[in-house]
C-alpha angles and dihedrals in degrees: 000000000000122000090242093054113105098205137008120259119221120206123209113233117212126201113275096200120064129190115206110178107314095333129090128216136176128219123229123215085257090060097251118143112224121196155357105234128173098231146021087247092057094046092049091050090048092049092052090047088051093053091050091049094049092045091051091050091051093050097045 
């Protein structure tokens, strides 16, 4: 919070991992669903890889 802000703002977090039937997806900040993946472990790994990819693109 900045010293000029009058009150704090609280953001609602939504779940990033979504299970639809027997498939897993993850949601990007833009609202896109990426997947499907067969397990929560796979979707978690894919989401981490996605963050690394986007971070590298921003810094190149």
